[in-house]
C-alpha positions as CSV (number, residue, x, y, z in Angstrom):
1,M,-117.5,-106.2,16.1
2,T,-120.0,-108.7,14.8
3,I,-121.6,-109.8,11.7
4,D,-125.4,-111.7,12.1
5,D,-125.5,-115.1,10.9
6,S,-128.5,-113.8,9.2
7,A,-127.2,-110.8,7.2
8,L,-126.6,-111.7,3.6
9,I,-123.2,-110.3,2.2
10,A,-122.6,-111.2,-1.3
11,T,-119.0,-112.6,-1.9
12,T,-118.2,-109.9,-4.1
13,A,-118.9,-107.1,-1.1
14,D,-115.9,-106.2,0.7
15,V,-117.0,-106.1,4.2
16,D,-114.1,-105.3,7.2
17,A,-114.2,-107.9,10.1
18,R,-114.2,-105.0,12.3
19,A,-117.2,-103.9,11.1
20,S,-120.9,-104.9,12.6
21,I,-123.7,-105.8,10.6
22,G,-127.4,-106.5,12.0
23,P,-129.6,-109.2,11.4
24,G,-131.5,-109.5,8.4
25,T,-129.2,-106.9,6.7
26,R,-127.9,-107.3,3.0
27,I,-124.8,-106.3,1.5
28,W,-124.6,-106.5,-2.6
29,H,-122.2,-106.9,-5.2
30,L,-118.9,-104.5,-4.8
31,A,-120.2,-102.7,-1.8
32,Q,-117.5,-101.7,0.6
33,V,-118.0,-101.3,4.4
34,R,-115.2,-100.3,6.5
35,E,-113.6,-101.0,9.5
36,L,-115.8,-100.1,12.7
37,A,-118.9,-99.3,10.8
38,R,-121.9,-100.2,12.1
39,I,-125.2,-101.1,10.4
40,G,-128.3,-101.9,12.2
41,A,-131.1,-104.7,11.5
42,D,-132.9,-105.3,8.1
43,C,-130.7,-102.8,5.9
44,N,-130.1,-102.9,2.3
45,V,-126.7,-101.8,1.1
46,G,-127.0,-101.4,-2.7
47,R,-124.3,-102.7,-5.6
48,G,-121.2,-100.2,-5.1
49,A,-122.2,-98.5,-2.0
50,Y,-119.6,-96.9,0.1
51,I,-119.7,-96.9,3.8
52,G,-116.7,-95.1,5.6
53,P,-114.9,-96.3,8.8
54,G,-117.2,-96.0,11.9
55,V,-120.3,-94.6,10.1
56,V,-123.4,-95.5,12.1
57,I,-126.2,-96.6,10.4
58,G,-129.7,-97.3,12.0
59,D,-132.2,-100.3,11.5
60,N,-134.3,-100.3,8.1
61,C,-132.1,-98.2,5.9
62,K,-131.9,-98.6,2.3
63,L,-128.7,-97.4,0.7
64,Q,-129.2,-97.4,-3.2
65,N,-126.5,-98.6,-5.6
66,H,-123.1,-96.3,-5.6
67,A,-124.2,-94.2,-2.6
68,L,-121.4,-92.7,-0.9
69,V,-121.5,-92.4,3.1
70,Y,-118.2,-91.0,4.2
71,E,-117.3,-90.9,8.0
72,P,-118.4,-89.6,10.6
73,A,-122.0,-89.6,9.2
74,R,-124.7,-90.8,11.4
75,L,-128.0,-92.2,9.9
76,G,-131.2,-92.7,12.1
77,D,-133.6,-95.5,11.5
78,G,-135.6,-95.8,8.3
79,V,-133.2,-93.8,6.4
80,F,-133.1,-93.8,2.4
81,I,-130.1,-92.8,0.6
82,G,-130.4,-92.7,-3.3
83,P,-128.4,-94.1,-6.0
84,A,-125.0,-92.0,-6.1
85,A,-126.1,-89.7,-3.6
86,V,-122.9,-88.3,-1.4
87,L,-122.5,-87.8,2.2
88,T,-119.1,-85.6,2.3
89,N,-116.9,-85.1,5.4
90,D,-114.3,-82.3,4.3
91,E,-115.1,-78.5,4.8
92,F,-112.0,-77.5,3.1
93,P,-111.0,-80.2,1.0
94,R,-107.4,-80.4,-0.8
95,A,-105.2,-83.0,-1.9
96,V,-101.8,-81.6,-0.7
97,N,-100.6,-79.3,2.1
98,L,-98.9,-76.0,1.3
99,D,-95.6,-77.4,0.9
100,G,-97.1,-79.5,-1.8
101,S,-97.0,-82.7,0.3
102,L,-100.0,-85.2,0.2
103,K,-102.2,-84.7,3.1
104,S,-102.8,-87.7,5.4
105,G,-105.4,-88.4,7.8
106,E,-103.6,-86.3,10.5
107,D,-103.8,-83.2,8.2
108,W,-107.5,-82.5,8.4
109,H,-110.6,-82.9,10.4
110,A,-113.4,-84.9,9.3
111,V,-116.8,-83.4,9.8
112,G,-120.2,-85.6,9.2
113,V,-123.4,-85.6,8.2
114,V,-126.6,-86.6,10.6
115,I,-129.8,-87.7,9.3
116,G,-132.8,-88.1,11.2
117,D,-135.0,-91.0,11.2
118,G,-137.1,-91.5,8.3
119,A,-135.3,-88.9,6.2
120,S,-134.7,-89.5,2.5
121,I,-131.8,-88.2,0.1
122,G,-132.6,-88.4,-3.4
123,A,-130.8,-89.8,-6.5
124,R,-127.3,-87.7,-7.0
125,A,-128.2,-85.5,-4.2
126,V,-125.1,-84.2,-2.4
127,C,-125.3,-83.2,1.4
128,V,-122.0,-80.9,2.4
129,A,-121.0,-81.3,5.9
130,P,-121.4,-80.7,8.4
131,V,-125.2,-80.7,8.0
132,T,-128.0,-82.1,10.0
133,I,-131.2,-83.6,7.9
134,G,-134.2,-83.6,9.9
135,A,-136.4,-86.6,10.6
136,W,-138.8,-87.3,7.6
137,A,-137.2,-84.5,5.7
138,L,-137.0,-85.3,1.8
139,V,-134.1,-83.8,0.0
140,A,-134.7,-84.0,-3.9
141,A,-132.3,-85.6,-6.5
142,G,-129.8,-83.5,-7.5
143,A,-130.0,-81.1,-4.6
144,V,-126.9,-80.0,-2.9
145,V,-127.8,-79.1,1.0
146,T,-125.2,-76.8,2.6
147,K,-127.5,-75.9,5.5
148,D,-129.4,-77.5,8.3
149,V,-132.5,-79.4,7.0
150,P,-135.4,-78.8,9.4
151,A,-137.8,-82.1,10.4
152,H,-140.3,-82.4,7.3
153,G,-138.6,-80.0,5.1
154,L,-139.0,-80.5,1.2
155,M,-135.6,-79.3,-0.1
156,V,-134.8,-78.9,-3.7
157,G,-131.9,-77.2,-5.6
158,V,-128.4,-75.9,-5.8
159,P,-128.1,-74.8,-3.2
160,A,-130.8,-76.8,-1.5
161,R,-134.0,-74.5,-0.3
162,R,-136.8,-75.4,1.7
163,I,-140.1,-75.1,-0.8
164,G,-142.7,-76.9,1.6
165,W,-143.0,-79.9,4.1
166,V,-143.5,-83.6,3.6
167,G,-145.1,-86.2,6.1
168,R,-143.8,-89.1,7.1
169,A,-145.4,-90.6,3.9
170,G,-143.1,-88.5,1.9
171,R,-145.9,-86.8,0.0
172,P,-145.8,-83.1,0.0
173,L,-148.1,-81.6,2.7
174,A,-151.4,-79.4,2.2
175,Q,-152.2,-76.6,4.5
176,D,-155.6,-76.5,6.1
177,G,-155.5,-73.5,8.5
178,E,-152.5,-73.4,11.0
179,E,-152.2,-77.5,10.3
180,W,-150.9,-79.4,7.6
181,V,-152.4,-82.6,6.3
182,C,-150.7,-85.7,4.8
183,P,-153.0,-86.6,1.5
184,V,-152.2,-90.0,1.7
185,S,-152.2,-90.9,5.7
186,G,-154.3,-88.0,7.0
187,E,-151.8,-87.1,9.6
188,R,-152.0,-83.6,10.6
189,Y,-149.0,-81.4,11.7
190,R,-148.1,-78.4,13.3
191,E,-145.0,-75.8,12.6
192,A,-142.9,-75.5,15.8
193,D,-139.4,-74.5,16.3
194,G,-138.5,-74.4,12.6
195,G,-139.8,-77.8,11.9
196,L,-143.2,-79.6,11.8
197,T,-144.3,-82.0,14.8
198,I,-147.3,-84.6,14.3
199,V,-150.5,-83.5,15.9
200,G,-151.5,-85.8,18.9
């Protein structure tokens, strides 16, 4: 694996030599990047964030302080993970087996969270694997996602439920007939296959 020369890694960060870090990426104080993790170009990994073994993160992503991204998570380009948000990986967590022995890596099967391009996970939100978060979706702070989220879905609550749609600018969309309109960009969207797609 490789760490690009233009990456900035704090001396107090713990980045495994087998990880791959893209150009322009910044990894801050006390962050940990485990073996075989791949982080794209121009990402920002905040203080105390954790990126598990083999996790794949696209370009231009932001992981805020103390975000926990457990393997085998896959994040697209432009994904935002808020402070102290958690992407889990164990459907049936237990510390011990039935005989009382401590579980090891061979005693369970890791499942991951997949996040599409441009999606945002708010502060202290929890995404309970296995789930897929659609592109440009927005999960509110403190929400607990237990089911797949459609593209552009606006999710709140415990468990998370969709209360509306958001555009690529991250703002809630307003309905205009059969279309949805972004108040910031003017982009228009239509519902299709349970999610939204941009018109044109």
